[in-house]
N, C-alpha and C positions, 0 to 999 in steps of 0.2 A: 669331174671332181677337181676341186682346187686343193693343192697341197697347203699344209700349214705354213704361215710366214716364217722366214728365217729370223731368229731372235738375235738382237745384238748381245754381245758379251756371252755367247753361248758357252764358251769354255768355263768362264767364271760361274755361270749358272749351274753347270754340271758338277763343278767342284763344291758348290754350296749344297746341292742335293746329296752328294756323297757324305757330307758331314752328319747327316741324319741317319745314315745306314737304314733307310726305310724300305729298301727293295727286297730284302730277304723274306720270303714267304713264311719261313719258320718262326719269325718274330711277330708276336702280337703287339700291335701298336696301341691297342685299347681304344680304337675309334669306331667300333661296330655300333655302339649305342648312338653315336652321332649320325651315322648314315641311316639308322632306323628312324631316328627322330626327323631327319630331313625328309625321308620318304613319306612319313605321316603328315608332316606340316604341309607339304606341297602336293599331297595326294598323287605321288608319282610311283610308277611301277618299279623304277630302278633308282638307286642312289649310290654313289661311289666316292671314295677318296682315291684319286688317281695321281700317280707320280709319273712325269714325262721324262724319260731318259733320252739318250742320243738317238736311238732308232725305234724305241718301243715306249708304250705307256703301260704302267702296272697298276692294277686295282688292288690296293692294300687293305681296303675295307669296303664291303659292298653288300647291298641287299637287292634281291630281285634278279640277279644274274649269276650264272655259273662261270662266266668268263673271268680269267685272272689278268687279262690285258689284251692289247691289240698292237698292231704296228703304229708308229707315230704318224705315218702318212695318212691313215684313215681316221685319226683321233680328232674328235671334236675338242677335247681338252687341250690339244696342242694349239688350236686356234685361240682358245680362251687365255692362254698364257700371254698372248700379245696385247691383251686388253687391260686397261686400268680398272675398269668396272666389271660387273657381272656380265658375262657373255651369254646372250639369249638367242635361240633359234626357235621361233614359234611353230614353224612347219618346215621340216627339212626338205620335203618333196617340192616345196615352192621356193627353195633357196638355191641359187645357181651354184653355190659353193659345195652343197651337200646332196643335191637331188640324185646323183648317180653314185653316191658313196656306198660301198658294200654294206656298211652297217645300217643303211637306210633301205636299200632294195632287197636285202636278205636279212634273216634273223640277226639281231633282235628287232629289226624294223623300226629304227629310231625315227620319230616324227618331231618330238619336242625335246629341247635341251636347254639347260641353264647351268652355267658353271662359274663359280667364284674362284679366282686365282688364289693359290696359297703362296704368300710372299714371305721371304725371310726378313729379319730385321734390316738387312742390307739392301732389300728391295728386289732380290732375285726370285722370279716365279718358278717354283719347283713342281707344282701340280695344281690340282683343283679339287674342290668339293662340288659335285655336280648332281643334279636331279634330271632324270631321263624318263620319257614316256613314249609309248607306242601310239598315243593319241595326240594329234596336234592341239594347240591352244590358240585362243584369240588374243590373249594378253598375258603379260607377266609384269605386275605393277611395280612401281618404285618401292612400295612397302615390301613386296615379295623379294625384290633384290636386296633390300636392307636386311631382311631376315636371313637370307642365304649368306650374305656377307658376314653377318654376326656368327653364324654357325662355323663358317670358314675360319674366323678369328679364333674360335675356341679350338678347332683342329690345330691351328698353328701354335696356339699356346702350349698344347700338349707335346707337339713335336719339338718345340724350342727347349722345353725341360729335358727332353731326351737328348738333344744335341749337346747341351751343356754337360749333362752327366757323362756322355761318351767322351767329350773333350777332357773332363777331369780324369777319366780312367787312362787316357792316352798319356797325360803328363801335365804337371802343374803350369808349365810355361804356356802350353797350348790353351789350357783352361783360362789363364789370366788374359791371354790375348783376345779370346772370344768374349770373356766376361767384360772386358773394357768397353765393348760396343753393344753388349746385350741390354735390351730394355728391362730385363728382369733384375731384381735386387740380388746381388751375389756377395756373400760375406764369408770370410774365412776367419777362424779363431784357433788359438793355440790350446794346449792341454789345460790351461787355467781358465779357459773361456774368455780370454781377452781377444778383442778384434784386431786382426793383423792385415786384413784386406777388405776394402769397402768400395764397391764400384759406383759409377755414376747412376746406375739404376737404383741402387740402395739410397743414394742421396735424394733422388726424386721421390722415392716411395716413402721414406721415413722423415725427410726434412732435415737430416743432420749432414753437414759437410764431412768429408772423410777425415779431415784433420781434427775434428771435434770428437770423433768416436774411436779412432785407432788407438789401441792401448787400454780402452775401457772394456768393461764386461759386456758380454752379449745381451745381458738382461736389460740394457738401456732401451731396447725395443720391445720389451715384454711388460704388459700391465703389472703394476706393483703387486696385485693380489695373486699373481701367478709366478712370480720370480723364483721363489724357493724351489718349485718343481723343476724349472728349466735348469737352474744352476746345478741342482743336485744330480740331474740326469747326466749332464756333460761330465761332471767330476767323477761320477760313478764309472762311466765308460772310460775316461782317461786313466782311471786307476785299475783298469782291467776288467771291469764289469761287462756283462753282456749288453750289447747295443740293442735298444728297443725300437728306435726310429730310423736308424741308419739303413739306407737302401729303400726306404718306403716314402711314398707321398702322404702327407698328413695335412689336415686343415687346422689352423690355430688362429688365435686372436693376437694381433700385434698392436703396438701403440706408436702413433706418430709423435714427432717432436712437439706438436701443439697439444698433445694430450688425448686426442681423439683415438678411439679404437676402431679397427677394421679387420676383416677376415683376410687371411693369407693362405696360400698353398706352399708348403715347405718340403723340399727334397734334401735330406741330410746325407752327407758323405763323410767318411772318415779315412784317414791314412796316417802313416807314421813318418815323422821327420826325426831321424835318429831314434832314440828310445822313447820319444814322446808322441802321443796321439795328437793329431790336428783334425780340424773339422771344417767342412765347407757346406754352405747352405745356399740353395737356389730358391728364391722366394718370389711369389707373384701375388699382387693385389687381386683378390677375388671379388671385390665390390661390383665392378662392372660386369664381370662374367656371371656372377650370381644373378644380377638383374636381368641379363640377357637370357640365361638359362631359364629363369622363372617365366619370362615373357614367352619364350618359345615353348616351354612346357605347357603353359596355359593355352597357347594356340593349338597345340596338338591334342590336348585332353579336355579343355573346357569350352563351353559355349560362350562366345564373346558378349552376348547380350545379358544373359542371366547369371553367368559365372558358375553354372551347374556343369557337371561332367557331360561330355558330348557322346555321340553315338559310339565312337571308337572306344572311349573309356568304359562305357556300359558293356559293350561286347567283351572287352578284356576281363572285366570283373565277372561277368556271367560265365565266360569260358572257364575261369579259375574255379568257380563253384561247381561247374559240371565235372571238371577234372577230379575234384576232390569228392565227388558224389554227395555233395551237401544238399539236402532238400531246400528248396526255395520257391518263392512265387515271383512272377514277373508281371507287372501291371503296365498296360499301355493306356495312356490318358490323352484324349483329344478334346479341345475346347469347342463346345457348341455355341454358335453365334459369334465367334471371334471375327470371321470375315466381315460381318456387318460393321464391326467396330472399325476395321481398316477402311472399309468402303465409305463409311459416313463421317468418320472423325480423322482419318488419315493414319499413316504408318507410325508417326511419333506417338500418338495415343495408343496404337496397338502395341508398340514396344513397352510403353509404361504398364499396360495391362499384363503383358507377359512377365515382366519383372515382379510385379505384385503377386501374380499367381505362383511363380517359382518360389518366392519366400513363403507363401502359405503352404505349399506342398512340403517344404522342408520342415515346417512346424508340425506336420501331421505324422512324421515318422521318427524312428529312433536314430541316434547318431551313427549306428552301424549299418543302417539301410542306405541305399543309393537312390537319389533322385536325379535324373538326367533329362536334358532337353535334346530331342532328336532332330528338331528343325521345325520351322513354322510354328504351329500351335500344338505340336505333339510332344508329350513328356512320357518318360518311362520310370517306373519305380521298382527297385529290386529289394525284396524282403526275405530275410533269412530267419532261421529259428524253427522251433518245433511247431507242429500243427500249422503248416503254412497256409492251408486252405482257410481255416477259421480266422487266422490272423489277417489274411488278405481281404476277407470280406469286411472285417472291422475297419481296416485301413481304407478300403475303397469307399466305404460310406463316409468316413471322415474327410477323405479327399473331395468327394462330391459336395459335401456341405461347405467346405472351405472355399471351393471354387465358386459356388453359387452365391456367396455373400457379395454384396455390392462392391464394386471397385471404384473408389473416388478418383476422379481426374480433376484438372484445374477448373473446368467449367461445369462439369456434371458428373453423375455417377453412371456407370455402365454395368450391365449384368451379362454374364456368360455362365454356361453350365459345363459339366464334364460327362463324357461317355468313356467308360473304363472297361477294358478287356483284360482278363486274367488268364495266365497260363501257369502250370505247375511243373516242377521238376522233382522227382522223375515222373514221367507219365505222358507229358504233352509234347516232348521233343527230345532229341538226342544231342543237340549242340545249341550254341548261343543264337545263331541265325534262325534255326528251326523254332526255337522258343519265342523269339521276337516276332516271327511270322505268325505263330499261333496266337499270341496276345493281340497282335494287330487284327487278325480275323475276328477275334472275340470283341474287340473294340468296335469294329464296323457292325457287328451284330447288335451291339448296344445302341449304336446310332440308328440302325434300321428299325429298332423296336421302340423308338420314341425319344431317344437321347436322355441325358441326365439320369443314367442308370449304369449298372455294371453287369457283365456277363462273363461266364467262364467259357474257355475254349472247349469245343467238342469235336471229334473227328468229322462229324457231319458238316461243320463249317468249312473244312478244307475241301470236302467233296463239292460243296456249293460254290466255292471259289473257282474250282476247276471248270465248273459248268456255268460260269458267270456270263458266258456269251448269250445266255438267255435274255440278258438285258437288251440285246439287239431287238428282240420282239417288242419290248416297250417302246423303243425308238421308232420301229415301224408303225406302231399304233399312234405315236405322237405325230408322225407325218401324215398318216391317213386321217386322223381325227382333228387336225388343225391345232395341235397343242404348242407348236413352235411360235415364238414371237420375235419380233425385231425391236430392239431398243436403239435409240440414236444418240450419239454423243456429239455435241457441237465442236466444230473446229473454227478458231477465231484468229483474226489478225491482231497481233500484239499491240501495236501503237494505239488503236482505238477500240479494240475488242469487237470489231465488226464481224458478223457471222458470215463465214465463207463457205462452210460445208458441214456435212454430217457423216459420221462413220456408222454404218449399220452393224449392230452386234447381236448375235444370236442368243436367245434365251428359250428355256423350255418351261411352259406352264404345266408342271406335272400335276396330275389329278390328286395325288396323295401328299407329295412333298413340297408342293407350292412352286414358286418361281425358282428355277435352277439356273445358275450361271454356267458358262461353258465348261469350267473346270470339272463339273459334276458329270458331264456326258460326252464332251468332245473326244476324249481318248477312245471310248467305246464306239463313237460314231465314225471316227477316222479309221479305226481298225476293222470295222465291219463293212458291209456293202452298201450303206445308205448315204455316204458322204456325197456322192455324185448327185443324188436326187434332192437331198436337203440343200446342197449348194445351188441347184437350179431354182428351188423355191425361194431362197434368199435373193437370188438375182431378180426374179420376177417381182417379188414383193417390194424390194428396195427401189426398183425402177418405177413401179406404179406409184410409190410414195413420192419419189423424186419429181414425177410429172406434176403431182398435186402441188408440191411446195414451190416448184420453179415457176408456177403460174403467179405466185406472190413474190418470189425472189429469184429472178431469172439467172442470176449468177451462181446460185447454190450448186455445189458439186457433191454427189453422193458417193461415198466410199464403201466398197463391199470386200469381204475377205473370201478368197478362193481356196477351195480344198485341192490337194494334190490329185484326188480322184477325178476332178473335173477335166484334167488334161489327158487322161489315159486314152481316150478315143480320138483325140486330135480335133474335136469339133467345138471346142470352147469358143473360138472366135465367131463362128457362125451363130451359136446360141446367144452370145452377148449382143451381136448385131441385130438378131431377130427380136430380142427383148427390147432393145432401144427403139426399134421401128414400131413395135406393138404399142409402146407407150408414148410415141411421138417425141423422143429425146434425141438430141445430138450426141455423138460420142463424147464430146467435151463435158457432158453432164455427169460422166461416170469415171470413177477412179477405182482400179482393181488392185487390191492389196495382196501381195504374195510374201511368203516367208522364205528364209534362206534355204530351207529344206527343198522347196520347190525350185527356186532359181538356180541352185547349184547342181541340179541334175544334168544340165548342159546337154540335153537332147532336144531334137527338133519338135517332138510332141509338145514340149513346153515353150521353147523359144519362138518357133514359127508363129503360133497364134498370138503371143504377146507382141511380137514385132508388128503383125498385121493390125492388131487393135491400136497399138501406139501410133502407127502410120495413119490410121483413120481419125486420130484425135483423142482417143481414150487415154486417161492417165494410168500409169503403172507405178505403184508405190512398193518399196521394199520395206517390210515391217521389221521392227526391233533391230534396226541397223546398229552394228557395232558390238553385238553380243555373241555372234556365232563365228563361223569359219570363212565367211565371204571376204574376199580380198578387195582392195580398191579397184582392181581391174574390172570387177563386176560393173562399176559405175560407168566405165568407159565403153565396154563392149556389149552390155545388155540393154534392153529397151526400157530403162528406168527413167521416169519423169520426176519422182519424188522419193526421198528417203525419210523414214520415220525414226527419229532418234529415240532409242529405248529409254524407258523411265528410269532404269538403273543409273543413267548418267545425269538425270535431272534431280534425283532425290537429294543429293548432297551438294548440288551445284553452287549453293550460296557460300558454303564453307570449304569446299574441296577444290583447290586450284587445278588439280589434275582433271576433274570432271569438266570444269569450266574450259580448260584448254582443249579437251577433246571436242566439246560442243562447238567452240569457236572454230576449230579446224574443220569440223564437218560442215558448218555453215559456209565457211570460206570456200571449201572444196566444192560444195554444191553450187555456189554462185559462179565459180570459175568454169564449171562443167555445164552450166545451164540447167541444173537439177534443183527443183524446189526442196526445201527442208521444213519438216514439221516436228515439233517436240511433243512427246507423249508424257502423261503422268504429272502434269503441272498441278500442284495442290495449294501453293501459297503465293501471295503477291510478290514476295521476295524472290521466289523462283522465276516468276514471270519477268521481273525486272532484270534478273541475272541473265536470262535468256536473251532479252533485248540487247544487253550490253555485249553478248557473245555474237550478235549478228543474226540471230534467229528471229523471224518475223511472224511465224504462224505456230499455233500450239493448240493442244487439247488436254483436258484433265478436269479433275473435280473443281478446280478454281472457276472454271467457265461453265461447268455443268456435268453432272453424272450421266451415264447412259440412261435414257428416259423413254417412256412410251410415246406414241404418236401425239396424244393429247397434250402432254407436257411440252413436247417440242413445238407444237402449234402455238402454245402460249409464248414460248421463247421467240419464235419467229415474229409474232405480233409485236412483242416488246422490242425486238431488233428493228422492225420497220418503223416503229414510233420514234425510236432514237435517231 
């Protein structure tokens, strides 16, 4: 474990910390709401405001931990103090500075940390606002760092008001010394309301030089329509009346020298100079803070795409109704056919559909009802009032009709429908999560009964969910009866779009529900006992097809996805070699795709067969690279021949310089390590052009061809040969 660095000017830093008197646990600094907001925004188990003293750190506001502090020697925050920007540790167990830290190897078991230093106006770091988790993370973006920094600024704003108020209590000379360097506006007035002190912060905030306002009434910074009230209040207190605002923070409207109005926070103090009262005001422009607070609030409570309340906000409102024992109905709505929109028209069109549907749902309910987006194409509606069952049926029918209406896009209209599940309180659950689960079960029941309908929750649905493993029987039938299919997605060379290979993707031709994509059955397949056998079927079928196509295109490489279950008995290398031999293929004709979950097991039942296959000439591709927990050391020490850049980096690559930088770095890293790179999810020519500029030369995605059956790929192969 590395000790925190020794900070320059430590004595001055500790003196600055003392001015805030922030270490007394009996004093409420009013920062609890900000730590709760930070925890919610960053989905972290722990969030704290920490002050670092000479030998200890003190948690003066915290959520998710019962600790009130630690020694400075083990403090992550003490390291953060030495940084100008937000200090981030994505995985403490992989960081030499913290891997053997007691806070990492013992409770709370810190894995992820991000801390924004709290700096005084003079630049002294006195503590941090930090978010901590027991789960490691793969990234903490620049936008995340900006948001944490914004929250830390708000914390420091509140602390600065406290420091100035403490200084005023100690004495006027101390107050004026601090006020002279404070970025806040600090104004003192006599018992007539005439300005006697006007610091540089006030000059900057209100636009008046000190020599133009000293001796004038304080109402010079008050909008004309409000001046009578302010003047009267000061005179009333000066003449012995009870102070209403003294000692409290209030928000008021102020006026700049140029006439514009803006919100301020004001903390008013009063003292006596001889027989007369005097007043001091610490003022802060709230314009930027309000904008920041609004933005952070929206992040924590609203869905960014539709502007609807998110899951957390829905659960909070539902829990409040449960606590008050208020009857209500909770509806879960899922869009039928939405995936087809994404698959055929792309995610931009899908987003447009979601925004349109969100607006329609709002039009179907009353202002007091709640419409929330839970994620993907799932929405929830919270209905209150008498007779919730009858009202819920009426609303469900209106929702279904609204969703079913055609959604106009730029080039065409699309149609989706809604499956709705309904749960009632009281009766169907005892808390918010329970009720959401009940509505979800009812919604899936509506889907299973033909979609475009609504169903109420019944206890039998929960019983059916518990026994859902019966689905494995259908999967066994699918394998035995030949219901599985392989579709093939082309992989092309970017400069000339030459066809280089194909990825074999599993589909299920269900006898009742039609062609199912992997999302509908892979979780059940992987959690059951069939993954090994289905994986072997994929291997044999893909090799047989590769042999046919390589007779026409000898260079073509077939990619197949391996299940973790195929590694359990240690025989995967022999089975792959046997399949290649049966179909007369060289190892170079095959690329085996594995996920991080498989590669990170780091045991010989996985590594040994992959090394053997790689040594024989087969390719080994790491799928969805950059989205999980795999470190760069994987590329150096594991038998990887190709990395597949996840589509999440491609979606916004045209406009997002960060995504472009990541892709460029991956392409460069691959070239230096002798590892091929392919980008997934390319949907537009602009994305393809951007990839080429980033140094990526191979890609796959809807732009070059959707996953397609054998017949369609045959036609593509013919077209490629003709070109």
